[in-house]
C-alpha positions in Angstrom: -87.0 6.3 -61.5 -88.2 5.6 -58.0 -91.8 5.4 -57.2 -92.5 6.7 -53.5 -96.0 7.3 -52.5 -97.4 7.3 -55.9 -94.8 9.9 -57.0 -92.4 9.3 -59.8 -88.8 10.7 -58.7 -86.4 10.7 -61.3 -83.0 9.7 -59.8 -80.1 12.0 -60.7 -76.6 11.8 -60.0 -75.8 13.4 -56.2 -73.7 16.0 -55.6 -70.1 15.4 -54.4 -70.3 14.1 -50.6 -74.3 13.2 -50.6 -74.5 9.9 -48.7 -77.5 8.0 -50.5 -77.7 5.6 -47.9 -78.9 8.6 -45.6 -81.9 9.3 -47.9 -81.0 12.9 -48.0 -80.6 13.2 -51.8 -84.2 11.3 -51.8 -85.5 14.2 -49.4 -83.9 16.8 -51.6 -85.2 15.3 -54.6 -88.8 15.0 -53.3 -88.7 18.8 -51.8 -87.8 19.7 -55.5 -90.8 17.5 -56.8 -92.9 19.6 -54.4 -91.3 23.0 -55.2 -92.1 22.6 -59.0 -95.4 21.2 -58.4 -96.2 24.5 -56.1 -94.6 26.8 -58.9 -96.8 25.0 -61.5 -100.1 25.1 -59.9 -99.5 29.1 -58.8 -98.5 29.9 -62.3 -101.6 27.8 -64.0 -103.7 29.7 -61.4 -102.5 33.0 -62.3 -102.9 32.3 -65.8 -106.6 31.4 -65.5 -107.3 34.3 -63.4 -105.7 36.3 -65.9 -107.3 34.8 -69.0 -110.8 34.9 -67.3 -110.4 38.6 -66.5 -109.1 39.6 -70.0 -112.1 37.8 -71.5 -114.5 39.7 -69.2 -112.9 43.0 -70.2 -113.0 42.2 -74.2 -116.7 41.6 -73.6 -117.4 44.5 -72.1 -115.4 46.7 -74.3 -117.0 45.2 -77.6 -120.2 46.2 -76.0 -119.7 49.5 -74.8 -121.4 51.4 -77.8 -125.0 50.1 -77.3 -127.0 49.6 -74.2 -128.6 45.9 -74.6 -132.0 45.9 -75.9 -133.7 44.7 -73.0 -132.8 47.7 -71.0 -132.7 50.3 -73.9 -135.7 52.1 -72.7 -134.6 52.6 -69.3 -130.9 52.9 -69.1 -129.4 55.9 -71.0 -126.2 55.5 -73.1 -124.3 57.4 -71.1 -124.8 55.7 -68.2 -124.1 52.4 -70.0 -121.0 53.4 -70.9 -119.7 54.9 -67.6 -120.7 51.7 -66.4 -118.6 49.9 -69.0 -115.5 52.0 -68.6 -115.8 51.7 -64.3 -115.9 47.9 -65.1 -112.6 48.2 -67.4 -110.8 50.3 -65.2 -111.3 48.1 -62.1 -110.3 45.2 -64.3 -107.2 46.8 -65.5 -106.5 47.8 -61.8 -107.1 43.9 -61.1 -104.8 42.5 -63.5 -102.0 44.7 -61.9 -103.0 43.4 -58.3 -103.2 40.1 -58.9 -100.0 39.8 -61.1 -98.3 41.6 -57.8 -99.9 39.2 -55.3 -98.6 36.4 -57.1 -95.2 37.9 -57.4 -95.5 38.5 -53.5 -96.4 34.6 -53.1 -93.3 33.6 -54.6 -91.1 36.4 -52.9 -92.6 34.8 -49.6 -92.4 30.8 -50.6 -90.1 30.1 -53.3 -87.3 33.0 -52.8 -87.3 32.6 -49.0 -88.8 35.5 -47.7 -90.4 34.0 -45.1 -87.6 32.3 -43.8 -85.6 35.6 -43.7 -88.5 36.9 -41.6 -88.7 33.8 -39.3 -84.9 34.3 -38.7 -84.9 38.0 -37.9 -87.9 37.7 -35.5 -86.7 34.6 -34.0 -83.2 36.1 -33.2 -84.5 39.1 -31.8 -87.5 37.9 -29.7 -87.5 34.5 -29.0 -84.6 34.6 -26.0 -86.9 37.1 -24.5 -90.4 36.0 -25.1 -90.2 32.3 -25.5 -91.5 30.4 -28.6 -95.3 31.7 -28.1 -94.2 35.3 -27.9 -91.9 34.8 -30.8 -94.5 32.9 -33.2 -97.4 35.3 -32.5 -94.6 38.4 -33.3 -93.8 36.2 -36.5 -97.5 36.3 -37.3 -98.0 39.9 -36.4 -94.9 41.0 -38.9 -96.2 39.0 -41.3 -99.7 40.8 -41.5 -98.0 44.2 -41.1 -96.0 43.7 -43.8 -98.6 42.2 -46.1 -100.9 45.4 -44.9 -98.0 48.1 -45.8 -97.5 45.8 -49.4 -101.3 46.1 -50.0 -101.8 49.7 -49.0 -100.8 51.3 -52.2 -103.4 49.4 -53.9 -106.0 50.3 -51.6 -105.3 53.9 -51.8 -105.0 54.1 -55.7 -108.3 52.0 -55.9 -110.2 54.3 -53.5 -108.8 58.0 -54.0 -108.0 57.3 -57.9 -110.7 55.0 -59.4 -113.5 55.4 -57.3 -112.9 59.0 -57.1 -112.7 59.6 -60.8 -116.1 58.0 -61.4 -117.8 60.0 -58.6 -118.1 56.8 -56.1 -115.7 57.6 -53.3 -116.8 60.1 -50.3 -114.0 59.0 -47.8 -111.5 61.3 -46.7 -108.0 60.3 -46.2 -108.4 61.0 -42.4 -111.4 58.3 -42.6 -109.3 55.6 -44.3 -106.6 55.9 -41.9 -109.0 55.9 -38.9 -110.6 52.7 -40.5 -107.3 51.2 -41.2 -106.5 52.1 -37.6 -109.6 50.5 -36.2 -109.3 47.5 -38.5 -105.8 47.0 -37.6 -107.0 47.1 -33.6 -109.9 44.6 -34.2 -107.9 42.3 -35.9 -105.2 42.2 -33.3 -107.5 41.8 -30.6 -109.5 38.9 -32.3 -106.9 37.2 -34.4 -103.6 37.1 -31.9 -105.5 35.4 -29.1 -107.1 33.0 -32.0 -103.7 32.2 -33.1 -102.4 31.9 -29.3 -105.0 28.8 -29.1 -104.0 27.3 -32.1 -100.4 27.3 -31.4 -101.0 26.2 -27.8 -103.1 23.4 -29.3 -100.7 22.3 -31.5 -98.0 21.7 -28.8 -100.5 20.3 -26.4 -103.1 18.0 -28.1 -100.8 15.5 -29.7 -101.7 14.1 -33.2 -105.3 14.9 -32.8 -104.4 18.9 -32.6 -105.5 19.9 -36.0 -109.2 18.3 -35.1 -109.1 20.7 -31.9 -107.8 23.4 -34.2 -110.6 23.1 -36.6 -113.1 22.7 -33.9 -111.7 26.0 -32.5 -111.7 27.8 -35.9 -115.6 26.7 -36.5 -116.3 28.0 -33.0 -114.9 31.0 -34.0 -116.8 31.8 -37.1 -119.9 30.8 -35.3 -119.4 33.4 -32.7 -118.4 36.1 -35.1 -121.7 35.9 -37.0 -123.5 36.7 -33.4 -121.1 39.6 -32.5 -120.3 41.4 -35.8 -123.6 43.0 -36.2 -123.9 44.3 -32.6 -120.0 44.8 -31.4 -117.9 45.1 -34.6 -119.7 46.6 -37.2 -121.0 49.7 -35.1 -117.2 50.7 -34.6 -117.2 51.8 -38.4 -120.8 52.3 -39.2 -124.0 53.6 -37.7 -127.1 51.8 -37.9 -130.4 53.0 -37.2 -133.9 51.4 -36.9 -135.6 51.5 -40.7 -138.1 54.3 -40.4 -140.1 54.1 -43.6 -143.3 52.0 -42.1 -144.6 51.3 -45.8 -141.1 49.9 -47.1 -141.0 48.0 -43.7 -144.2 46.4 -44.1 -143.1 45.4 -47.8 -140.1 44.1 -46.8 -141.5 41.9 -43.8 -144.2 40.5 -46.0 -141.5 39.6 -48.8 -139.4 38.0 -46.1 -142.3 36.1 -44.3 -143.3 34.7 -48.2 -139.7 33.3 -48.4 -139.4 31.8 -44.4 -136.9 34.2 -43.5 -137.0 35.7 -40.0 -134.9 38.9 -38.9 -134.6 40.5 -35.6 -134.5 44.0 -37.1 -134.3 46.2 -40.5 -131.5 48.7 -40.4 -130.3 51.5 -42.1 -126.5 52.2 -42.6 -124.4 55.4 -43.5 -123.1 54.0 -46.5 -122.8 57.1 -47.9 -120.4 58.2 -45.3 -117.7 56.3 -47.5 -119.1 55.6 -50.9 -122.0 56.2 -53.3 -122.5 52.6 -54.1 -125.7 51.3 -52.7 -126.4 47.8 -51.4 -128.2 45.5 -48.8 -127.3 42.5 -46.8 -127.9 40.2 -44.2 -125.8 39.4 -41.3 -125.9 37.9 -38.1 -126.9 34.3 -36.8 -129.9 33.3 -34.6 -131.4 36.4 -32.4 -128.7 38.6 -34.1 -129.5 37.9 -37.3 -130.5 41.4 -39.0 -131.3 43.0 -42.6 -129.2 46.3 -43.5 -130.0 48.8 -46.1 -127.1 51.0 -47.4 -129.0 54.6 -47.1 -127.5 55.4 -50.6 -129.8 52.4 -51.6 -133.2 54.1 -49.9 -132.1 57.6 -51.7 -131.8 56.2 -55.2 -134.2 53.4 -55.4 -137.9 53.0 -55.0 -139.7 51.0 -52.9 -140.6 48.4 -55.4 -136.9 48.4 -56.5 -135.5 48.1 -53.1 -137.9 45.2 -52.8 -136.2 43.7 -55.7 -133.0 44.2 -54.7 -133.8 42.1 -51.3 -135.5 39.8 -53.4 -132.3 38.8 -55.0 -130.5 38.5 -51.7 -133.5 36.3 -50.1 -133.3 34.0 -53.3 -129.9 32.9 -52.1 -131.3 32.2 -48.8 -134.2 30.5 -50.6 -131.7 28.2 -52.4 -129.7 27.4 -49.6 -126.4 29.2 -51.5 -125.1 30.3 -48.0 -125.9 27.1 -46.2 -124.1 25.4 -49.2 -121.0 27.8 -49.1 -120.5 27.4 -45.4 -120.3 23.3 -45.8 -117.9 23.6 -48.3 -116.1 25.9 -46.3 -116.3 23.7 -43.2 -115.1 20.5 -45.5 -112.4 22.6 -46.9 -111.2 23.7 -43.6 -111.2 20.4 -42.1 -109.3 19.0 -45.4 -106.7 21.9 -44.8 -106.4 20.8 -41.2 -105.6 17.3 -42.0 
């Protein structure tokens, strides 16, 4: 055994023609260990995800026949069973999509898919577009293929599962329009950011990762500011909350929690789905509270206030701040 960087690497007989003095064989062995570790981590992660999902599904199926005692007076059995059936349908579909995603990842990495794509794009475009153009084209091709692989799952989820349970309100035309707009926005934002990171990798020396991390964090902060006012309106309509009484209740609740927002808005969520929701978005002067119109149509003012109180609980306990800090540390460690 050879101990290298605290990793025990088994020494096997080298193939004919390999010169051990050049360290080629040791490098090959190290790569094999890394590959095996990656495969093991991937399979372990997949096994844990599948175990947790099936455990949850078994629990839901076992309690489908009766409404929990605490809610028996307000939730009909039929509604409870519909919710359980929806959860099980989403769970079964999630198992399939998770397994497919793992298979795609293996194909890209261990089976050489990414290397093959790189060779095709490099040979076709590098002589004409140079290194930067070829690398951006490689990222775009990878994203395009990933999107094409995900599209059937998105279509089935929207037009089969959501439609079956009465939640989907999207037409195929609207779905395609959203896809086109999302692709255009992703390209307009993502390609310049990728170009900046690639340039930093070549120009910033050994500390390129630190500059790239700074650029990534600045991008995320900028996105928080521009998303509510520039990006989100490309997909939905937003109008100020017209219900003065509800607005007063919401403002009073936010004041008690120490939360300040620029405005209260209603989004036309019913154009795409019957699901109801509310969320906070933005940063600083752009911070706002958004209610789905389906939420206001289905719930009483007291119930809407309860939904918002749940979201404010995350703010009060600094869950978002803690998540952002963890994300920042994780991103910096990835760059290192």
